[in-house]
C-alpha positions, 0 to 999 in steps of 0.5 A, a space after each residue: 816335779 810337777 805335773 800337770 794332771 789334765 795332760 795326761 792319761 789318768 793311768 800314767 798321773 798314777 803312775 807317776 806318783 807311785 814311781 815319787 811316793 811309792 819306788 822313792 824314785 830321785 826327781 831326774 829319774 821321775 821327770 825323764 820317765 814320764 817324758 819317755 812315756 808322754 811321747 811314747 803314747 804320743 808316737 801310739 796316737 801318731 802311729 795310729 792316726 796318720 799325724 804329722 810326725 813335725 806335730 807329734 810335740 803337741 799331740 796331747 795325751 789327755 784322752 789316751 783310753 785304757 781300750 788304746 792302752 790293752 790294744 799296745 803288743 812288743 811289735 808296738 814299742 820295739 816299732 817305737 824304738 827302732 823310731 827314736 834311734 832313727 828319727 830321733 837319734 838316740 842313742 843306746 843309751 836314751 833309748 834303753 832309759 825309754 824300755 826302762 821307762 816302758 817296762 815299769 809302767 807296762 808291769 805296774 798298770 799289769 801287775 798293781 792295777 790290773 788294767 792290762 790283763 797281758 803284759 806287752 813288755 814282758 819280754 821287751 829286750 833292753 837295748 845293748 850298751 857298750 860297757 866302757 871304765 870310768 875316768 879317773 883322777 889319777 892319785 898324782 893328780 889328785 894331789 894336784 887339784 887339792 893343790 889348787 883348790 886350797 888356794 883360793 878358797 877354804 869352801 872349795 878347798 872342803 868340796 874337793 877335797 869330800 868328794 875325792 875322799 867320800 865318793 859322794 854324788 853331787 846332790 849328797 854333798 849339795 844337800 847335807 847339814 850342818 847337824 849330818 856331820 857328827 865330828 865325835 863318831 868321825 861320821 857324816 850322813 847322807 842322804 843318796 838316791 830313792 831319798 835313801 840315809 847312810 853314814 860314813 865316817 870321815 877321814 882325818 883330812 875331812 875332819 880338818 877340811 870340815 872345822 876350817 871350813 865352818 870356822 869361815 865361815 857366817 851363820 845365816 838366818 836365812 840358811 840356818 841348816 845347809 853345810 857349803 853356803 853360797 855367796 849370797 848366804 843359801 844353799 849351794 847350788 848344784 850348778 855353783 859346785 860344778 863351775 868350782 870343780 870346773 875350775 879348779 881343774 883348769 887351774 890343776 892343767 886337769 880341764 881337759 879329760 872330759 871331767 867332771 862332780 861324777 868322775 870325781 866321785 868314780 877317782 875317791 873309789 879306784 884310790 879307795 879300793 887300788 890304794 887301800 886295799 877296799 874290800 868290793 861289799 864295803 866300798 858298796 857301802 860307802 857309794 851307795 850303790 843299790 847292786 855290787 855288780 855297780 860298784 865291781 867296776 872299780 875292779 876292773 878298774 884294777 885290772 885295766 891299771 896293771 895291764 897299763 902297768 905291764 905295757 910299759 914297761 920298758 921290756 914290753 916292747 923287744 922281740 925275737 928279731 929272727 925267728 929260731 928252730 928248737 933242736 
């Protein structure tokens, strides 16, 4: 992500640089926060100068002054979030991200740089989010997906196998280098969010799939490091991996479930928790979660599965036809 230093005020540019270099935030997170904060500053210009809303996207923010930042209040921020909900139809998750971007921004200006004496976002409450259980494949459906992928390509089968067994993210899979694989120790090094490395262990299925794919692939001089290659012998792209997953879900008649590469990550975690009796702390390390609270959603999945199992009993709907009084 490249930011034109001339299109934003220095303090915003410094904050984005801080997120990337010091905090180690991912490219997509940094870009989203940058766009959110640009919109917030444009809203403040619109609010204070009575601009036409149609021209908000074209408003320059490079001359937004420190004095203007110092005048922003908590009420201004709340009004901005109200505007994003009612004028831009932002859902709760998008508004929560914007609120998070703003809270981090003002905390930086107050605590890290002392540009402002008081943090107006300190007491900002985050928009409440509806908690929903992630979608995932059952063990039987996972087997069907593996069967479908095995009929076409060793590379595609290896990709599906790693997703379903290791619970890695899309970016982590695409970024795997040959040197990250230690077949002797049966380990794989992954580069996760915030450029954090972690080591995971490979089971027999993963080792077998990797070896068979490696034996079949070419070793192009222009891309000597990448494990997964495109047909042009370049590192495979995220979009191509998404297409591979979509195609194989369709081949397995599982394409009507709204599933994706990330849902395969959920599937791996769920299968490990439900069928492998994996402790949540161990699962947290495997998945590369920052907080155990993120991992604990899979315990809720297990509880939901038990509820469905109880409800599926052939006697679950049988009720006494008439009430009888105790004698």
